[in-house]
Backbone bond lengths (Angstrom), bond angles and torsions (degrees), N, CA, C in turn:
res aa  C-N    CA-C-N  psi(-1)  N-CA   C-N-CA  omega(-1)  CA-C   N-CA-C  phi
1 M - - - 1.426 - - 1.519 110.64 -
2 T 1.282 115.62 -37.07 1.468 119.89 177.61 1.517 109.77 -66.48
3 M 1.321 115.53 -36.70 1.470 119.84 179.73 1.512 110.43 -66.18
4 G 1.328 115.43 -41.12 1.468 119.31 179.75 1.516 110.49 -62.53
5 T 1.322 117.44 -40.98 1.462 121.94 179.05 1.513 110.47 -65.09
6 L 1.316 116.19 -42.14 1.464 121.48 179.40 1.516 110.76 -63.38
7 M 1.335 116.78 -42.53 1.468 120.83 -179.68 1.518 110.13 -66.24
8 T 1.343 116.25 -41.38 1.455 119.60 179.19 1.515 109.90 -63.28
9 G 1.276 116.79 -41.38 1.476 120.62 178.31 1.508 110.86 -63.62
10 M 1.303 117.60 -38.93 1.460 121.37 -178.91 1.516 110.01 -70.95
11 W 1.244 118.97 -33.65 1.454 122.77 -178.89 1.529 110.66 -70.28
12 M 1.306 113.80 -36.03 1.437 118.95 -177.46 1.541 112.02 -71.84
13 Q 1.274 118.95 -18.08 1.466 121.73 -179.43 1.530 110.09 -74.03
14 D 1.209 113.58 161.46 1.468 119.05 176.49 1.510 110.03 -65.41
15 P 1.339 115.34 145.79 1.458 116.31 -178.90 1.519 112.78 -64.10
16 G 1.215 116.52 -27.02 1.459 117.69 -178.19 1.498 111.99 -87.53
17 S 1.283 118.32 -3.36 1.449 119.71 -174.13 1.517 112.49 -99.74
18 I 1.316 120.09 16.97 1.470 121.35 178.16 1.524 106.42 -70.97
19 S 1.285 112.31 121.86 1.452 117.44 179.93 1.515 109.33 -96.68
20 S 1.256 115.37 175.89 1.458 118.89 -178.09 1.516 111.27 -69.81
21 G 1.332 118.99 -30.27 1.467 122.28 177.68 1.522 110.06 -69.99
22 N 1.332 114.29 -39.14 1.459 118.44 179.26 1.518 110.74 -71.44
23 S 1.284 117.04 -35.12 1.459 118.73 -179.83 1.520 110.26 -68.78
24 T 1.298 118.90 -32.18 1.467 121.73 175.97 1.524 109.39 -66.81
25 L 1.320 114.29 -43.12 1.466 117.33 178.73 1.521 110.87 -64.23
26 L 1.314 116.10 -37.98 1.460 120.84 178.93 1.525 110.33 -64.13
27 M 1.286 117.80 -40.62 1.463 122.41 179.43 1.534 110.32 -66.61
28 I 1.334 116.45 -37.93 1.471 119.92 178.01 1.530 109.34 -65.97
29 F 1.327 114.58 -43.63 1.461 118.77 179.76 1.517 111.38 -62.23
30 V 1.304 117.75 -45.17 1.472 121.52 178.99 1.514 109.60 -63.14
31 G 1.297 118.82 -37.32 1.466 121.94 177.03 1.519 111.37 -64.54
32 L 1.335 116.15 -41.77 1.470 119.79 179.08 1.521 110.99 -65.54
33 V 1.335 115.57 -39.13 1.454 119.29 177.93 1.518 110.05 -64.47
34 A 1.318 116.61 -41.57 1.464 120.74 179.42 1.526 110.35 -64.71
35 L 1.330 115.87 -41.75 1.461 120.09 178.82 1.540 110.12 -62.80
36 A 1.338 117.45 -42.50 1.467 121.11 179.01 1.521 110.39 -63.27
37 M 1.310 116.91 -40.32 1.465 119.84 179.08 1.515 110.86 -67.20
38 L 1.335 116.67 -37.17 1.462 120.72 177.30 1.532 110.17 -64.32
39 I 1.329 116.68 -42.85 1.470 120.42 178.82 1.529 109.89 -63.55
40 Q 1.334 115.58 -40.08 1.463 118.93 177.10 1.516 111.59 -63.39
41 A 1.307 116.75 -41.57 1.464 120.62 -179.75 1.522 109.98 -64.13
42 V 1.329 117.24 -42.54 1.464 120.90 178.93 1.534 109.04 -63.16
43 A 1.336 116.29 -43.86 1.475 119.58 -180.00 1.517 110.19 -62.38
44 L 1.337 118.56 -41.64 1.453 121.46 178.33 1.519 111.62 -63.87
45 V 1.319 117.57 -39.04 1.462 120.77 178.19 1.529 109.44 -65.63
46 I 1.326 116.70 -43.48 1.470 120.30 179.92 1.530 109.30 -63.21
47 M 1.350 116.58 -43.10 1.455 119.91 178.81 1.521 111.37 -64.23
48 A 1.324 117.28 -38.31 1.464 120.58 179.21 1.521 110.19 -65.77
49 V 1.334 116.83 -43.00 1.467 120.45 177.88 1.520 109.56 -63.15
50 G 1.356 117.27 -43.68 1.470 121.21 178.74 1.521 111.08 -63.06
51 A 1.331 117.52 -41.84 1.461 120.86 179.06 1.517 110.54 -64.96
52 G 1.333 116.21 -38.82 1.471 119.66 177.80 1.517 110.79 -63.40
53 K 1.343 116.88 -43.71 1.467 120.41 178.12 1.529 110.78 -64.02
54 A 1.359 117.03 -41.76 1.461 120.66 180.00 1.525 110.33 -65.69
55 R 1.350 116.21 -38.53 1.465 119.82 177.75 1.524 110.39 -63.78
56 K 1.326 115.07 -44.16 1.457 119.89 -179.97 1.532 110.06 -62.87
57 R 1.319 116.57 -43.42 1.471 120.58 -179.93 1.531 110.09 -66.50
58 G 1.343 117.67 -40.14 1.463 121.86 177.27 1.519 111.13 -61.09
59 L 1.348 116.75 -41.65 1.460 120.02 178.23 1.527 111.31 -66.01
60 E 1.335 115.73 -37.90 1.467 119.21 177.71 1.539 110.39 -63.74
61 I 1.322 116.19 -43.29 1.471 120.14 179.87 1.522 109.87 -65.26
62 A 1.325 117.54 -43.07 1.470 121.17 179.23 1.525 110.28 -61.64
63 E 1.324 117.23 -41.93 1.464 120.88 179.46 1.534 110.63 -66.11
64 E 1.319 115.94 -39.33 1.460 120.30 178.98 1.532 110.52 -65.75
65 V 1.341 117.05 -43.14 1.460 121.30 178.13 1.526 110.07 -63.66
66 R 1.338 116.14 -43.28 1.458 119.76 179.21 1.523 110.86 -62.54
67 A 1.327 116.61 -41.46 1.468 120.50 -179.06 1.533 111.12 -64.40
68 K 1.340 116.50 -36.64 1.465 119.10 -179.19 1.519 112.01 -84.04
69 A 1.326 117.44 -31.07 1.469 120.53 -175.27 1.523 112.39 -81.73
70 M 1.311 118.51 -30.30 1.471 120.41 -176.00 1.524 112.59 -61.19
71 P 1.336 120.01 -44.37 1.471 117.72 176.65 1.538 112.12 -62.48
72 L 1.324 115.94 -37.24 1.468 119.17 178.22 1.525 110.87 -64.98
73 I 1.319 116.93 -41.14 1.465 121.21 179.21 1.519 110.12 -64.26
74 H 1.344 116.19 -43.08 1.464 119.71 178.68 1.528 111.01 -63.07
75 E 1.328 117.63 -42.21 1.465 121.86 178.89 1.538 109.97 -64.55
76 A 1.318 116.40 -41.61 1.466 119.88 179.23 1.524 110.71 -63.38
77 Q 1.338 117.18 -40.80 1.461 120.37 178.34 1.525 110.69 -64.47
78 K 1.332 115.83 -42.98 1.460 119.82 179.28 1.530 110.48 -63.26
79 M 1.341 116.52 -44.40 1.462 121.34 -179.96 1.530 110.09 -64.63
80 L 1.313 117.37 -39.72 1.460 121.53 178.38 1.527 110.32 -63.67
81 G 1.334 116.26 -39.49 1.464 119.88 177.06 1.518 112.04 -63.65
82 E 1.327 116.72 -36.30 1.463 120.75 179.29 1.530 111.70 -76.03
83 L 1.323 117.03 -35.16 1.466 120.74 -174.91 1.527 113.22 -83.10
84 T 1.315 118.40 -20.93 1.459 121.02 -175.95 1.522 112.03 -56.77
85 P 1.349 120.38 -48.47 1.470 118.67 178.58 1.537 112.20 -64.62
86 K 1.323 115.73 -36.79 1.465 118.94 -179.97 1.525 110.53 -66.12
87 V 1.325 117.10 -40.26 1.472 121.05 178.60 1.524 109.66 -64.36
88 K 1.346 117.02 -38.79 1.464 120.13 177.70 1.525 110.70 -62.53
89 V 1.347 116.39 -43.03 1.465 120.36 179.07 1.532 110.10 -63.34
90 I 1.333 115.93 -42.89 1.473 119.86 178.94 1.520 110.02 -62.23
91 A 1.327 116.89 -42.49 1.468 120.60 179.63 1.526 110.94 -63.01
92 E 1.354 116.67 -41.78 1.462 119.97 178.16 1.523 110.86 -64.55
93 N 1.341 116.24 -41.74 1.468 120.24 177.82 1.528 111.27 -63.10
94 M 1.325 115.80 -41.15 1.475 119.89 178.77 1.529 110.07 -63.49
95 L 1.344 116.88 -39.29 1.460 121.05 178.69 1.527 110.30 -63.94
96 E 1.330 116.04 -45.16 1.460 120.45 179.42 1.526 110.56 -64.67
97 T 1.328 116.23 -42.30 1.467 120.62 177.75 1.517 110.56 -62.87
98 S 1.305 115.99 -38.89 1.469 120.60 178.58 1.521 110.66 -61.91
99 H 1.338 116.43 -43.12 1.465 119.71 178.15 1.530 110.60 -63.40
100 M 1.327 116.47 -41.86 1.463 120.14 179.56 1.525 110.83 -64.19
101 V 1.327 116.02 -45.17 1.468 120.15 -179.45 1.521 110.10 -63.25
102 R 1.331 116.70 -40.48 1.466 120.57 178.63 1.531 110.13 -62.06
103 G 1.352 116.51 -42.82 1.474 120.03 178.39 1.524 111.09 -63.00
104 K 1.326 116.37 -44.91 1.471 120.16 179.38 1.528 110.20 -64.33
105 A 1.319 116.91 -38.31 1.467 120.23 178.42 1.520 110.53 -63.76
106 Q 1.326 116.93 -39.02 1.463 119.84 177.57 1.529 110.39 -66.43
107 D 1.355 116.66 -41.91 1.464 119.96 176.39 1.527 110.79 -60.66
108 F 1.320 115.53 -43.41 1.460 120.42 179.11 1.522 110.61 -63.07
109 D 1.329 116.57 -39.77 1.464 120.97 178.90 1.522 110.26 -62.61
110 V 1.340 116.18 -43.99 1.468 119.84 178.89 1.528 109.69 -62.21
111 T 1.336 116.18 -45.30 1.466 120.64 -179.72 1.526 110.84 -63.02
112 A 1.325 116.42 -44.49 1.462 120.11 -179.75 1.527 110.90 -63.99
113 T 1.321 116.91 -38.37 1.467 120.32 178.05 1.515 110.28 -64.77
114 E 1.338 116.13 -42.53 1.471 120.39 179.18 1.525 110.71 -64.17
115 I 1.321 116.73 -44.77 1.472 120.76 178.91 1.527 109.54 -61.97
116 N 1.303 116.65 -41.21 1.463 121.11 179.30 1.522 110.88 -61.87
117 A 1.346 116.90 -43.44 1.473 120.82 179.38 1.527 110.37 -64.21
118 R 1.334 116.13 -43.80 1.471 119.78 179.24 1.533 110.83 -63.44
119 T 1.308 115.74 -41.55 1.468 120.02 179.67 1.520 110.48 -63.05
120 R 1.316 116.55 -42.37 1.468 119.61 178.49 1.533 110.71 -62.92
121 A 1.336 116.54 -40.91 1.463 119.77 179.01 1.526 110.02 -62.84
122 Q 1.339 117.00 -44.07 1.466 120.99 179.01 1.529 110.67 -63.38
123 V 1.318 116.51 -41.35 1.468 119.99 179.19 1.522 109.50 -63.02
124 A 1.330 117.34 -41.03 1.467 120.80 178.42 1.533 109.94 -62.94
125 R 1.345 117.04 -42.30 1.477 120.18 178.84 1.532 110.65 -62.64
126 V 1.327 115.63 -47.05 1.468 119.69 -179.88 1.527 109.28 -62.05
127 D 1.318 117.65 -39.60 1.462 121.36 178.90 1.523 110.19 -62.47
128 N 1.339 116.91 -43.40 1.466 120.10 177.96 1.530 111.05 -62.82
129 I 1.331 116.37 -43.05 1.466 120.41 179.68 1.524 110.21 -62.10
130 V 1.337 116.25 -48.11 1.470 120.31 -178.52 1.523 109.93 -63.52
131 T 1.337 116.46 -41.30 1.467 119.76 178.28 1.525 110.21 -62.25
132 G 1.329 117.07 -44.09 1.467 120.91 178.03 1.518 111.75 -61.13
133 V 1.328 116.89 -43.82 1.468 120.80 -179.93 1.525 109.82 -63.57
134 L 1.327 117.02 -44.45 1.467 119.75 179.92 1.526 111.31 -64.58
135 T 1.331 116.98 -40.52 1.462 120.37 178.02 1.528 110.35 -63.81
136 S 1.329 116.77 -46.14 1.470 120.86 178.80 1.524 110.72 -61.51
137 T 1.319 115.98 -42.15 1.468 120.05 179.54 1.526 109.91 -62.28
138 A 1.324 117.33 -42.02 1.464 120.68 179.27 1.529 110.03 -64.44
139 E 1.333 117.13 -42.06 1.462 120.16 179.34 1.524 111.22 -64.84
140 I 1.332 116.74 -43.88 1.472 120.96 179.09 1.526 109.91 -62.72
141 T 1.328 116.22 -41.99 1.464 120.09 179.13 1.523 110.25 -62.03
142 G 1.336 115.79 -43.20 1.467 119.22 178.02 1.514 111.53 -62.69
143 T 1.329 117.41 -42.92 1.467 121.56 179.67 1.521 110.62 -63.00
144 I 1.324 116.06 -45.72 1.472 119.98 179.74 1.528 109.62 -62.96
145 Q 1.327 115.39 -41.71 1.459 119.31 -179.38 1.526 110.68 -63.22
146 R 1.332 116.69 -45.51 1.468 119.81 177.29 1.526 110.12 -64.12
147 G 1.361 116.57 -40.42 1.466 120.50 -179.58 1.511 111.86 -63.31
148 I 1.302 118.42 -29.09 1.472 120.85 -179.64 1.525 109.94 -89.20
149 K 1.337 118.02 -40.80 1.462 121.21 -175.18 1.529 112.15 -67.54
150 V 1.319 117.08 -44.58 1.468 119.96 -175.66 1.529 110.44 -61.37
151 P 1.347 120.44 -52.14 1.473 118.39 178.80 1.526 112.09 -63.31
152 L 1.329 117.48 -35.47 1.465 119.31 179.06 1.523 110.19 -64.57
153 R 1.329 117.51 -39.91 1.461 120.72 177.75 1.541 109.82 -63.91
154 E 1.322 114.33 -43.53 1.467 117.72 -179.75 1.517 110.74 -63.49
155 V 1.346 116.19 -44.80 1.468 120.14 178.97 1.518 109.07 -64.01
156 S 1.345 116.41 -42.49 1.456 120.26 179.75 1.521 110.38 -63.02
157 G 1.347 115.66 -42.00 1.472 119.00 177.80 1.518 111.10 -63.90
158 L 1.331 117.68 -42.28 1.460 122.36 178.96 1.517 110.82 -62.73
159 V 1.350 115.97 -44.63 1.471 120.47 179.39 1.518 109.11 -63.97
160 N 1.332 117.82 -42.95 1.463 120.53 179.69 1.537 110.36 -64.67
161 G 1.335 116.40 -38.43 1.476 119.83 177.27 1.520 111.59 -64.42
162 L 1.333 116.82 -44.81 1.463 120.57 178.18 1.517 110.82 -62.65
163 K 1.285 115.91 -41.48 1.459 120.81 179.60 1.518 109.41 -62.42
164 A 1.341 115.96 -46.45 1.459 119.71 179.89 1.524 109.95 -62.71
165 G 1.348 116.25 -42.08 1.469 119.53 179.03 1.509 111.53 -62.86
166 L 1.332 117.05 -42.73 1.464 120.84 178.52 1.518 110.50 -64.95
167 D 1.311 116.18 -39.83 1.464 119.49 178.88 1.523 109.96 -62.20
168 V 1.315 115.90 -41.55 1.466 120.01 179.69 1.535 109.51 -65.34
169 L 1.346 116.64 -45.01 1.465 120.10 -179.34 1.524 111.34 -64.96
170 V 1.301 115.58 -43.22 1.460 119.17 -179.88 1.528 108.94 -65.97
171 G 1.319 116.39 -40.25 1.467 120.06 179.55 1.512 111.25 -65.10
172 R 1.359 120.26 -38.45 1.451 123.40 179.32 1.532 110.20 -71.14
173 A 1.303 114.25 -35.20 1.457 116.49 -179.95 1.525 109.64 -67.47
174 K 1.258 117.97 -38.11 1.463 120.80 177.76 1.520 109.00 -68.31
175 D 1.324 114.86 -42.29 1.460 119.44 -179.65 1.540 109.94 -67.55
176 F 1.318 118.28 -32.63 1.447 122.03 -176.80 1.529 109.96 -66.68
177 G 1.343 114.61 -43.30 1.464 118.47 179.11 1.503 110.92 -69.36
178 A 1.281 117.82 -36.47 1.461 121.48 179.77 1.520 109.69 -75.60
179 Y 1.299 118.91 -25.75 1.450 124.70 -177.01 1.532 110.79 -75.11
180 S 1.297 118.10 -36.85 1.455 120.95 -177.07 1.524 111.45 -68.63
181 G 1.314 121.99 -26.02 1.453 124.49 -179.67 1.503 111.82 -87.96
182 R 1.225 121.53 -5.53 1.452 123.70 -177.65 1.512 110.14 -113.25
183 S 1.324 114.74 165.91 1.458 118.45 177.28 1.497 109.44 -90.77
184 K 1.325 116.18 160.55 1.451 120.97 -177.14 1.508 110.66 -69.59
185 R 1.294 118.09 -28.38 1.450 120.05 -177.01 1.502 110.98 -72.91
186 D 1.263 119.72 -31.49 1.473 122.67 -177.30 1.514 111.32 -69.46
187 D 1.288 115.08 -38.08 1.481 118.31 -175.18 1.501 112.81 -89.56
188 G 1.234 119.12 -16.50 1.449 120.98 -174.36 1.502 108.74 89.00
189 P 1.298 118.51 -163.23 1.450 119.19 179.87 1.517 110.79 -63.20
190 G 1.199 123.52 134.82 1.441 127.58 -177.09 1.486 114.51 -95.76
191 W 1.096 117.89 89.82 1.483 122.89 179.20 1.453 110.66 -89.22
């Protein structure tokens, strides 16, 4: 950057005003430019030599890969030629097997549907039987309960009636004995 400023300053001066100090600086600058160009040229030559070596090495590697890969490619092509008919046969067999499996699956589906329908019918029958048994059991229980409760109520009512009658008789008998020793006026009307 300093060099650029110096060159610009020198350019702006009058052509006739180049002094000996400026001419020395100009010579130094031209020398530095020449040195930079020489370094660039050397770097370009080194890069060209390096690129040539890399190109040569790349070609050697490509040739080596080609030499090793070509037999493999030829073997793969030969194997592919041999396997193609076998793969076709396998594919045809798989297709036929697929059709067979699909048919068997449909048969199985029909069978499973039929078994399911039969099972549902049996479950419905068993449900009806169990419902009938439970209903009959409830009716029998109700009948037995009524058959036991009604006579028990009647017996209980009869026993309660007898008890009440005995209580009344026993009470009158006590009152009768107590009534004969007293006067009618003391007790009031004697019912």
